[in-house]
PyMOL commands that place a pseudoatom at each C-alpha (Angstrom):
pseudoatom trace, name=CA, resn=MET, resi=1, chain=A, elem=C, hetatm=0, pos=[74.204, 53.407, -44.390]
pseudoatom trace, name=CA, resn=MET, resi=2, chain=A, elem=C, hetatm=0, pos=[71.907, 51.424, -42.153]
pseudoatom trace, name=CA, resn=ASN, resi=3, chain=A, elem=C, hetatm=0, pos=[69.331, 49.269, -43.914]
pseudoatom trace, name=CA, resn=MET, resi=4, chain=A, elem=C, hetatm=0, pos=[66.373, 48.834, -41.618]
pseudoatom trace, name=CA, resn=ASN, resi=5, chain=A, elem=C, hetatm=0, pos=[63.841, 46.162, -42.458]
pseudoatom trace, name=CA, resn=THR, resi=6, chain=A, elem=C, hetatm=0, pos=[60.383, 47.742, -42.550]
pseudoatom trace, name=CA, resn=SER, resi=7, chain=A, elem=C, hetatm=0, pos=[58.747, 44.900, -40.645]
pseudoatom trace, name=CA, resn=HIS, resi=8, chain=A, elem=C, hetatm=0, pos=[61.226, 45.288, -37.784]
pseudoatom trace, name=CA, resn=ALA, resi=9, chain=A, elem=C, hetatm=0, pos=[60.645, 49.032, -37.719]
pseudoatom trace, name=CA, resn=ASN, resi=10, chain=A, elem=C, hetatm=0, pos=[56.916, 48.441, -37.510]
pseudoatom trace, name=CA, resn=ASP, resi=11, chain=A, elem=C, hetatm=0, pos=[57.338, 45.763, -34.832]
pseudoatom trace, name=CA, resn=ALA, resi=12, chain=A, elem=C, hetatm=0, pos=[58.739, 48.403, -32.506]
pseudoatom trace, name=CA, resn=ASN, resi=13, chain=A, elem=C, hetatm=0, pos=[55.578, 50.480, -32.861]
pseudoatom trace, name=CA, resn=ILE, resi=14, chain=A, elem=C, hetatm=0, pos=[52.931, 47.826, -32.479]
pseudoatom trace, name=CA, resn=GLU, resi=15, chain=A, elem=C, hetatm=0, pos=[51.881, 45.931, -29.490]
pseudoatom trace, name=CA, resn=ARG, resi=16, chain=A, elem=C, hetatm=0, pos=[52.747, 42.257, -29.307]
pseudoatom trace, name=CA, resn=THR, resi=17, chain=A, elem=C, hetatm=0, pos=[50.880, 40.215, -26.752]
pseudoatom trace, name=CA, resn=GLN, resi=18, chain=A, elem=C, hetatm=0, pos=[51.319, 36.659, -25.566]
pseudoatom trace, name=CA, resn=PRO, resi=19, chain=A, elem=C, hetatm=0, pos=[48.558, 34.016, -25.862]
pseudoatom trace, name=CA, resn=PRO, resi=20, chain=A, elem=C, hetatm=0, pos=[47.513, 34.188, -22.176]
pseudoatom trace, name=CA, resn=SER, resi=21, chain=A, elem=C, hetatm=0, pos=[47.080, 37.893, -22.794]
pseudoatom trace, name=CA, resn=LEU, resi=22, chain=A, elem=C, hetatm=0, pos=[44.595, 37.153, -25.586]
pseudoatom trace, name=CA, resn=LEU, resi=23, chain=A, elem=C, hetatm=0, pos=[42.460, 35.239, -23.107]
pseudoatom trace, name=CA, resn=LEU, resi=24, chain=A, elem=C, hetatm=0, pos=[42.717, 38.039, -20.533]
pseudoatom trace, name=CA, resn=HIS, resi=25, chain=A, elem=C, hetatm=0, pos=[41.781, 40.701, -23.097]
pseudoatom trace, name=CA, resn=GLY, resi=26, chain=A, elem=C, hetatm=0, pos=[38.884, 38.550, -24.298]
pseudoatom trace, name=CA, resn=ILE, resi=27, chain=A, elem=C, hetatm=0, pos=[37.563, 38.097, -20.782]
pseudoatom trace, name=CA, resn=VAL, resi=28, chain=A, elem=C, hetatm=0, pos=[37.797, 41.814, -20.014]
pseudoatom trace, name=CA, resn=PHE, resi=29, chain=A, elem=C, hetatm=0, pos=[36.044, 42.776, -23.257]
pseudoatom trace, name=CA, resn=ASN, resi=30, chain=A, elem=C, hetatm=0, pos=[33.259, 40.274, -22.564]
pseudoatom trace, name=CA, resn=ILE, resi=31, chain=A, elem=C, hetatm=0, pos=[32.854, 41.613, -19.023]
pseudoatom trace, name=CA, resn=ILE, resi=32, chain=A, elem=C, hetatm=0, pos=[32.454, 45.121, -20.461]
pseudoatom trace, name=CA, resn=TRP, resi=33, chain=A, elem=C, hetatm=0, pos=[29.989, 43.842, -23.069]
pseudoatom trace, name=CA, resn=PHE, resi=34, chain=A, elem=C, hetatm=0, pos=[28.036, 41.964, -20.369]
pseudoatom trace, name=CA, resn=LEU, resi=35, chain=A, elem=C, hetatm=0, pos=[27.921, 45.015, -18.085]
pseudoatom trace, name=CA, resn=ILE, resi=36, chain=A, elem=C, hetatm=0, pos=[26.598, 47.232, -20.879]
pseudoatom trace, name=CA, resn=VAL, resi=37, chain=A, elem=C, hetatm=0, pos=[24.344, 44.942, -22.897]
pseudoatom trace, name=CA, resn=ILE, resi=38, chain=A, elem=C, hetatm=0, pos=[22.993, 42.515, -20.293]
pseudoatom trace, name=CA, resn=MET, resi=39, chain=A, elem=C, hetatm=0, pos=[23.212, 44.379, -16.980]
pseudoatom trace, name=CA, resn=GLN, resi=40, chain=A, elem=C, hetatm=0, pos=[22.962, 47.894, -18.459]
pseudoatom trace, name=CA, resn=TRP, resi=41, chain=A, elem=C, hetatm=0, pos=[25.551, 49.166, -16.003]
pseudoatom trace, name=CA, resn=GLY, resi=42, chain=A, elem=C, hetatm=0, pos=[27.349, 51.618, -18.248]
pseudoatom trace, name=CA, resn=ALA, resi=43, chain=A, elem=C, hetatm=0, pos=[29.277, 53.382, -15.481]
pseudoatom trace, name=CA, resn=ALA, resi=44, chain=A, elem=C, hetatm=0, pos=[30.685, 50.088, -14.198]
pseudoatom trace, name=CA, resn=ALA, resi=45, chain=A, elem=C, hetatm=0, pos=[31.661, 49.121, -17.748]
pseudoatom trace, name=CA, resn=ALA, resi=46, chain=A, elem=C, hetatm=0, pos=[33.417, 52.457, -18.262]
pseudoatom trace, name=CA, resn=LEU, resi=47, chain=A, elem=C, hetatm=0, pos=[35.354, 51.925, -15.031]
pseudoatom trace, name=CA, resn=VAL, resi=48, chain=A, elem=C, hetatm=0, pos=[36.412, 48.418, -16.108]
pseudoatom trace, name=CA, resn=ALA, resi=49, chain=A, elem=C, hetatm=0, pos=[37.485, 49.807, -19.507]
pseudoatom trace, name=CA, resn=LEU, resi=50, chain=A, elem=C, hetatm=0, pos=[39.561, 52.549, -17.850]
pseudoatom trace, name=CA, resn=ILE, resi=51, chain=A, elem=C, hetatm=0, pos=[41.255, 50.025, -15.558]
pseudoatom trace, name=CA, resn=TRP, resi=52, chain=A, elem=C, hetatm=0, pos=[41.881, 47.740, -18.559]
pseudoatom trace, name=CA, resn=PHE, resi=53, chain=A, elem=C, hetatm=0, pos=[43.564, 50.518, -20.525]
pseudoatom trace, name=CA, resn=ALA, resi=54, chain=A, elem=C, hetatm=0, pos=[45.548, 51.647, -17.462]
pseudoatom trace, name=CA, resn=CYS, resi=55, chain=A, elem=C, hetatm=0, pos=[46.815, 48.134, -16.685]
pseudoatom trace, name=CA, resn=THR, resi=56, chain=A, elem=C, hetatm=0, pos=[47.586, 47.179, -20.298]
pseudoatom trace, name=CA, resn=PRO, resi=57, chain=A, elem=C, hetatm=0, pos=[48.069, 50.426, -22.203]
pseudoatom trace, name=CA, resn=PRO, resi=58, chain=A, elem=C, hetatm=0, pos=[48.245, 49.984, -25.962]
pseudoatom trace, name=CA, resn=ARG, resi=59, chain=A, elem=C, hetatm=0, pos=[51.203, 51.408, -27.854]
pseudoatom trace, name=CA, resn=SER, resi=60, chain=A, elem=C, hetatm=0, pos=[50.684, 54.673, -29.687]
pseudoatom trace, name=CA, resn=ASN, resi=61, chain=A, elem=C, hetatm=0, pos=[50.183, 53.123, -33.142]
pseudoatom trace, name=CA, resn=THR, resi=62, chain=A, elem=C, hetatm=0, pos=[47.730, 50.584, -31.756]
pseudoatom trace, name=CA, resn=LEU, resi=63, chain=A, elem=C, hetatm=0, pos=[45.907, 53.349, -29.885]
pseudoatom trace, name=CA, resn=LYS, resi=64, chain=A, elem=C, hetatm=0, pos=[45.497, 55.279, -33.141]
pseudoatom trace, name=CA, resn=LEU, resi=65, chain=A, elem=C, hetatm=0, pos=[44.035, 52.178, -34.784]
pseudoatom trace, name=CA, resn=ILE, resi=66, chain=A, elem=C, hetatm=0, pos=[41.697, 51.647, -31.819]
pseudoatom trace, name=CA, resn=VAL, resi=67, chain=A, elem=C, hetatm=0, pos=[40.451, 55.226, -32.021]
pseudoatom trace, name=CA, resn=SER, resi=68, chain=A, elem=C, hetatm=0, pos=[39.983, 54.944, -35.795]
pseudoatom trace, name=CA, resn=LEU, resi=69, chain=A, elem=C, hetatm=0, pos=[37.994, 51.698, -35.667]
pseudoatom trace, name=CA, resn=ALA, resi=70, chain=A, elem=C, hetatm=0, pos=[35.939, 52.878, -32.685]
pseudoatom trace, name=CA, resn=SER, resi=71, chain=A, elem=C, hetatm=0, pos=[35.165, 56.134, -34.505]
pseudoatom trace, name=CA, resn=ILE, resi=72, chain=A, elem=C, hetatm=0, pos=[33.899, 54.253, -37.549]
pseudoatom trace, name=CA, resn=GLY, resi=73, chain=A, elem=C, hetatm=0, pos=[31.706, 52.086, -35.318]
pseudoatom trace, name=CA, resn=ILE, resi=74, chain=A, elem=C, hetatm=0, pos=[30.367, 55.040, -33.340]
pseudoatom trace, name=CA, resn=ILE, resi=75, chain=A, elem=C, hetatm=0, pos=[29.552, 56.942, -36.542]
pseudoatom trace, name=CA, resn=ALA, resi=76, chain=A, elem=C, hetatm=0, pos=[27.803, 53.856, -37.945]
pseudoatom trace, name=CA, resn=ASP, resi=77, chain=A, elem=C, hetatm=0, pos=[25.775, 53.345, -34.763]
pseudoatom trace, name=CA, resn=PHE, resi=78, chain=A, elem=C, hetatm=0, pos=[24.760, 57.012, -34.658]
pseudoatom trace, name=CA, resn=THR, resi=79, chain=A, elem=C, hetatm=0, pos=[23.741, 56.686, -38.304]
pseudoatom trace, name=CA, resn=PHE, resi=80, chain=A, elem=C, hetatm=0, pos=[21.618, 53.671, -37.348]
pseudoatom trace, name=CA, resn=ILE, resi=81, chain=A, elem=C, hetatm=0, pos=[20.148, 55.699, -34.458]
pseudoatom trace, name=CA, resn=ASN, resi=82, chain=A, elem=C, hetatm=0, pos=[19.358, 58.702, -36.676]
pseudoatom trace, name=CA, resn=ALA, resi=83, chain=A, elem=C, hetatm=0, pos=[17.727, 56.366, -39.205]
pseudoatom trace, name=CA, resn=ASN, resi=84, chain=A, elem=C, hetatm=0, pos=[15.596, 54.985, -36.332]
pseudoatom trace, name=CA, resn=LEU, resi=85, chain=A, elem=C, hetatm=0, pos=[17.026, 51.504, -36.791]
pseudoatom trace, name=CA, resn=MET, resi=86, chain=A, elem=C, hetatm=0, pos=[18.123, 51.588, -33.140]
pseudoatom trace, name=CA, resn=VAL, resi=87, chain=A, elem=C, hetatm=0, pos=[16.186, 53.406, -30.431]
pseudoatom trace, name=CA, resn=PHE, resi=88, chain=A, elem=C, hetatm=0, pos=[17.158, 54.006, -26.809]
pseudoatom trace, name=CA, resn=ASN, resi=89, chain=A, elem=C, hetatm=0, pos=[14.882, 55.013, -23.975]
pseudoatom trace, name=CA, resn=ASP, resi=90, chain=A, elem=C, hetatm=0, pos=[15.719, 56.723, -20.695]
pseudoatom trace, name=CA, resn=THR, resi=91, chain=A, elem=C, hetatm=0, pos=[15.843, 53.513, -18.684]
pseudoatom trace, name=CA, resn=THR, resi=92, chain=A, elem=C, hetatm=0, pos=[18.506, 51.825, -20.805]
pseudoatom trace, name=CA, resn=ILE, resi=93, chain=A, elem=C, hetatm=0, pos=[22.050, 52.585, -21.816]
pseudoatom trace, name=CA, resn=ASN, resi=94, chain=A, elem=C, hetatm=0, pos=[22.533, 55.754, -23.765]
pseudoatom trace, name=CA, resn=PRO, resi=95, chain=A, elem=C, hetatm=0, pos=[24.670, 56.346, -26.838]
pseudoatom trace, name=CA, resn=LEU, resi=96, chain=A, elem=C, hetatm=0, pos=[27.601, 57.425, -24.652]
pseudoatom trace, name=CA, resn=TRP, resi=97, chain=A, elem=C, hetatm=0, pos=[27.992, 53.791, -23.621]
pseudoatom trace, name=CA, resn=LEU, resi=98, chain=A, elem=C, hetatm=0, pos=[28.124, 52.790, -27.261]
pseudoatom trace, name=CA, resn=GLY, resi=99, chain=A, elem=C, hetatm=0, pos=[31.415, 54.678, -27.299]
pseudoatom trace, name=CA, resn=VAL, resi=100, chain=A, elem=C, hetatm=0, pos=[32.738, 52.648, -24.373]
pseudoatom trace, name=CA, resn=LEU, resi=101, chain=A, elem=C, hetatm=0, pos=[31.619, 49.460, -26.082]
pseudoatom trace, name=CA, resn=TRP, resi=102, chain=A, elem=C, hetatm=0, pos=[33.200, 50.399, -29.424]
pseudoatom trace, name=CA, resn=VAL, resi=103, chain=A, elem=C, hetatm=0, pos=[36.528, 51.450, -27.899]
pseudoatom trace, name=CA, resn=SER, resi=104, chain=A, elem=C, hetatm=0, pos=[36.598, 48.207, -25.913]
pseudoatom trace, name=CA, resn=PHE, resi=105, chain=A, elem=C, hetatm=0, pos=[35.701, 46.160, -28.986]
pseudoatom trace, name=CA, resn=ALA, resi=106, chain=A, elem=C, hetatm=0, pos=[38.415, 47.863, -31.038]
pseudoatom trace, name=CA, resn=ARG, resi=107, chain=A, elem=C, hetatm=0, pos=[40.973, 47.244, -28.280]
pseudoatom trace, name=CA, resn=PHE, resi=108, chain=A, elem=C, hetatm=0, pos=[40.136, 43.550, -28.239]
pseudoatom trace, name=CA, resn=ALA, resi=109, chain=A, elem=C, hetatm=0, pos=[39.890, 43.311, -32.046]
pseudoatom trace, name=CA, resn=PHE, resi=110, chain=A, elem=C, hetatm=0, pos=[43.491, 44.406, -32.534]
pseudoatom trace, name=CA, resn=VAL, resi=111, chain=A, elem=C, hetatm=0, pos=[44.753, 42.011, -29.853]
pseudoatom trace, name=CA, resn=PHE, resi=112, chain=A, elem=C, hetatm=0, pos=[42.707, 39.232, -31.472]
pseudoatom trace, name=CA, resn=LEU, resi=113, chain=A, elem=C, hetatm=0, pos=[44.151, 40.009, -34.914]
pseudoatom trace, name=CA, resn=GLN, resi=114, chain=A, elem=C, hetatm=0, pos=[47.703, 39.704, -33.576]
pseudoatom trace, name=CA, resn=HIS, resi=115, chain=A, elem=C, hetatm=0, pos=[46.990, 36.099, -32.657]
pseudoatom trace, name=CA, resn=TRP, resi=116, chain=A, elem=C, hetatm=0, pos=[44.457, 35.158, -35.328]
pseudoatom trace, name=CA, resn=PRO, resi=117, chain=A, elem=C, hetatm=0, pos=[45.110, 37.142, -38.527]
pseudoatom trace, name=CA, resn=LEU, resi=118, chain=A, elem=C, hetatm=0, pos=[42.606, 35.016, -40.414]
pseudoatom trace, name=CA, resn=PRO, resi=119, chain=A, elem=C, hetatm=0, pos=[41.828, 35.486, -44.102]
pseudoatom trace, name=CA, resn=TYR, resi=120, chain=A, elem=C, hetatm=0, pos=[39.546, 38.421, -44.837]
pseudoatom trace, name=CA, resn=TRP, resi=121, chain=A, elem=C, hetatm=0, pos=[36.597, 36.200, -45.766]
pseudoatom trace, name=CA, resn=GLN, resi=122, chain=A, elem=C, hetatm=0, pos=[36.742, 34.363, -42.425]
pseudoatom trace, name=CA, resn=LEU, resi=123, chain=A, elem=C, hetatm=0, pos=[36.939, 37.628, -40.495]
pseudoatom trace, name=CA, resn=SER, resi=124, chain=A, elem=C, hetatm=0, pos=[34.026, 38.927, -42.541]
pseudoatom trace, name=CA, resn=LEU, resi=125, chain=A, elem=C, hetatm=0, pos=[31.958, 35.864, -41.687]
pseudoatom trace, name=CA, resn=ILE, resi=126, chain=A, elem=C, hetatm=0, pos=[32.826, 36.089, -37.978]
pseudoatom trace, name=CA, resn=SER, resi=127, chain=A, elem=C, hetatm=0, pos=[31.909, 39.749, -37.719]
pseudoatom trace, name=CA, resn=ALA, resi=128, chain=A, elem=C, hetatm=0, pos=[28.819, 39.435, -39.980]
pseudoatom trace, name=CA, resn=ILE, resi=129, chain=A, elem=C, hetatm=0, pos=[27.427, 36.947, -37.458]
pseudoatom trace, name=CA, resn=SER, resi=130, chain=A, elem=C, hetatm=0, pos=[28.728, 38.226, -34.123]
pseudoatom trace, name=CA, resn=GLY, resi=131, chain=A, elem=C, hetatm=0, pos=[28.055, 41.961, -34.594]
pseudoatom trace, name=CA, resn=PRO, resi=132, chain=A, elem=C, hetatm=0, pos=[24.357, 41.725, -35.493]
pseudoatom trace, name=CA, resn=PHE, resi=133, chain=A, elem=C, hetatm=0, pos=[23.953, 38.968, -32.890]
pseudoatom trace, name=CA, resn=SER, resi=134, chain=A, elem=C, hetatm=0, pos=[25.263, 41.388, -30.261]
pseudoatom trace, name=CA, resn=TYR, resi=135, chain=A, elem=C, hetatm=0, pos=[22.623, 43.935, -31.329]
pseudoatom trace, name=CA, resn=PHE, resi=136, chain=A, elem=C, hetatm=0, pos=[19.972, 41.208, -31.182]
pseudoatom trace, name=CA, resn=VAL, resi=137, chain=A, elem=C, hetatm=0, pos=[20.996, 40.219, -27.635]
pseudoatom trace, name=CA, resn=GLY, resi=138, chain=A, elem=C, hetatm=0, pos=[20.854, 43.889, -26.653]
pseudoatom trace, name=CA, resn=HIS, resi=139, chain=A, elem=C, hetatm=0, pos=[17.368, 44.037, -28.152]
pseudoatom trace, name=CA, resn=LEU, resi=140, chain=A, elem=C, hetatm=0, pos=[16.263, 40.935, -26.219]
pseudoatom trace, name=CA, resn=ASN, resi=141, chain=A, elem=C, hetatm=0, pos=[17.528, 42.536, -22.998]
pseudoatom trace, name=CA, resn=GLN, resi=142, chain=A, elem=C, hetatm=0, pos=[15.830, 45.839, -23.850]
pseudoatom trace, name=CA, resn=ALA, resi=143, chain=A, elem=C, hetatm=0, pos=[19.136, 47.706, -23.835]
pseudoatom trace, name=CA, resn=VAL, resi=144, chain=A, elem=C, hetatm=0, pos=[18.232, 48.899, -27.328]
pseudoatom trace, name=CA, resn=ILE, resi=145, chain=A, elem=C, hetatm=0, pos=[15.139, 48.650, -29.469]
pseudoatom trace, name=CA, resn=ILE, resi=146, chain=A, elem=C, hetatm=0, pos=[16.019, 47.401, -32.931]
pseudoatom trace, name=CA, resn=GLN, resi=147, chain=A, elem=C, hetatm=0, pos=[13.575, 48.372, -35.660]
pseudoatom trace, name=CA, resn=LEU, resi=148, chain=A, elem=C, hetatm=0, pos=[13.919, 45.340, -37.908]
pseudoatom trace, name=CA, resn=GLN, resi=149, chain=A, elem=C, hetatm=0, pos=[10.549, 44.983, -39.561]
pseudoatom trace, name=CA, resn=LEU, resi=150, chain=A, elem=C, hetatm=0, pos=[12.115, 44.865, -42.988]
pseudoatom trace, name=CA, resn=LEU, resi=151, chain=A, elem=C, hetatm=0, pos=[14.667, 42.445, -44.349]
pseudoatom trace, name=CA, resn=PRO, resi=152, chain=A, elem=C, hetatm=0, pos=[16.751, 45.279, -45.883]
pseudoatom trace, name=CA, resn=GLN, resi=153, chain=A, elem=C, hetatm=0, pos=[17.346, 46.692, -42.403]
pseudoatom trace, name=CA, resn=ALA, resi=154, chain=A, elem=C, hetatm=0, pos=[18.698, 43.358, -41.174]
pseudoatom trace, name=CA, resn=ILE, resi=155, chain=A, elem=C, hetatm=0, pos=[20.850, 43.077, -44.286]
pseudoatom trace, name=CA, resn=LEU, resi=156, chain=A, elem=C, hetatm=0, pos=[22.261, 46.550, -43.577]
pseudoatom trace, name=CA, resn=PHE, resi=157, chain=A, elem=C, hetatm=0, pos=[23.494, 45.440, -40.135]
pseudoatom trace, name=CA, resn=VAL, resi=158, chain=A, elem=C, hetatm=0, pos=[25.027, 42.263, -41.578]
pseudoatom trace, name=CA, resn=LEU, resi=159, chain=A, elem=C, hetatm=0, pos=[26.755, 44.117, -44.420]
pseudoatom trace, name=CA, resn=PHE, resi=160, chain=A, elem=C, hetatm=0, pos=[28.180, 46.756, -42.091]
pseudoatom trace, name=CA, resn=TRP, resi=161, chain=A, elem=C, hetatm=0, pos=[29.498, 44.157, -39.670]
pseudoatom trace, name=CA, resn=ALA, resi=162, chain=A, elem=C, hetatm=0, pos=[30.875, 41.991, -42.470]
pseudoatom trace, name=CA, resn=CYS, resi=163, chain=A, elem=C, hetatm=0, pos=[33.318, 44.835, -43.121]
pseudoatom trace, name=CA, resn=VAL, resi=164, chain=A, elem=C, hetatm=0, pos=[34.403, 45.559, -39.524]
pseudoatom trace, name=CA, resn=LEU, resi=165, chain=A, elem=C, hetatm=0, pos=[37.054, 42.902, -38.809]
pseudoatom trace, name=CA, resn=PRO, resi=166, chain=A, elem=C, hetatm=0, pos=[38.422, 42.836, -42.372]
pseudoatom trace, name=CA, resn=LEU, resi=167, chain=A, elem=C, hetatm=0, pos=[38.816, 46.628, -42.159]
pseudoatom trace, name=CA, resn=ALA, resi=168, chain=A, elem=C, hetatm=0, pos=[40.576, 46.243, -38.813]
pseudoatom trace, name=CA, resn=LEU, resi=169, chain=A, elem=C, hetatm=0, pos=[42.989, 43.674, -40.265]
pseudoatom trace, name=CA, resn=TYR, resi=170, chain=A, elem=C, hetatm=0, pos=[43.640, 45.802, -43.340]
pseudoatom trace, name=CA, resn=SER, resi=171, chain=A, elem=C, hetatm=0, pos=[44.377, 48.902, -41.256]
pseudoatom trace, name=CA, resn=TRP, resi=172, chain=A, elem=C, hetatm=0, pos=[46.512, 46.909, -38.806]
pseudoatom trace, name=CA, resn=ARG, resi=173, chain=A, elem=C, hetatm=0, pos=[48.638, 45.532, -41.651]
pseudoatom trace, name=CA, resn=LYS, resi=174, chain=A, elem=C, hetatm=0, pos=[48.890, 48.871, -43.444]
pseudoatom trace, name=CA, resn=PHE, resi=175, chain=A, elem=C, hetatm=0, pos=[49.473, 51.263, -40.544]
pseudoatom trace, name=CA, resn=SER, resi=176, chain=A, elem=C, hetatm=0, pos=[51.283, 49.298, -37.880]
for i in range(1, 176): cmd.bond("trace and resi %d" % i, "trace and resi %d" % (i + 1))
show_as sticks, trace
zoom trace
């Protein structure tokens, strides 16, 4: 009877990248973010994302995690949109590009977690700052209008984002 170590079985199903790859993935994600949030060139960002996935395709288990995390983010953003916390106009990116941004973020998040599986509290702090800051930069560049007249609305963004990277790490450890 063959005794297979669970961690080795999981290693075969999850993507392992090398440190230079982390830098490459980070650069590509930031290019996509820049194209969408700063330049508001959603089609160009989608093309870069497609090329990124074609050149470095994630393994099936990682792809499932990417889709899961991106889905949670897309649902959250559409909830924010329906609650009028985020408003788009015809001259800016539309919610379709939020999907491209979330899939790209999730792709990078799981590569990042392979190299930096920080404690949950540190990941929570990183995402509680960087996620809302990304929305704020989008607001400054008129890619999205953020309705933040009330402190509870700002707290909602921070609380949501404080859960994003810890959830990604938890799901990566549990399902990969």
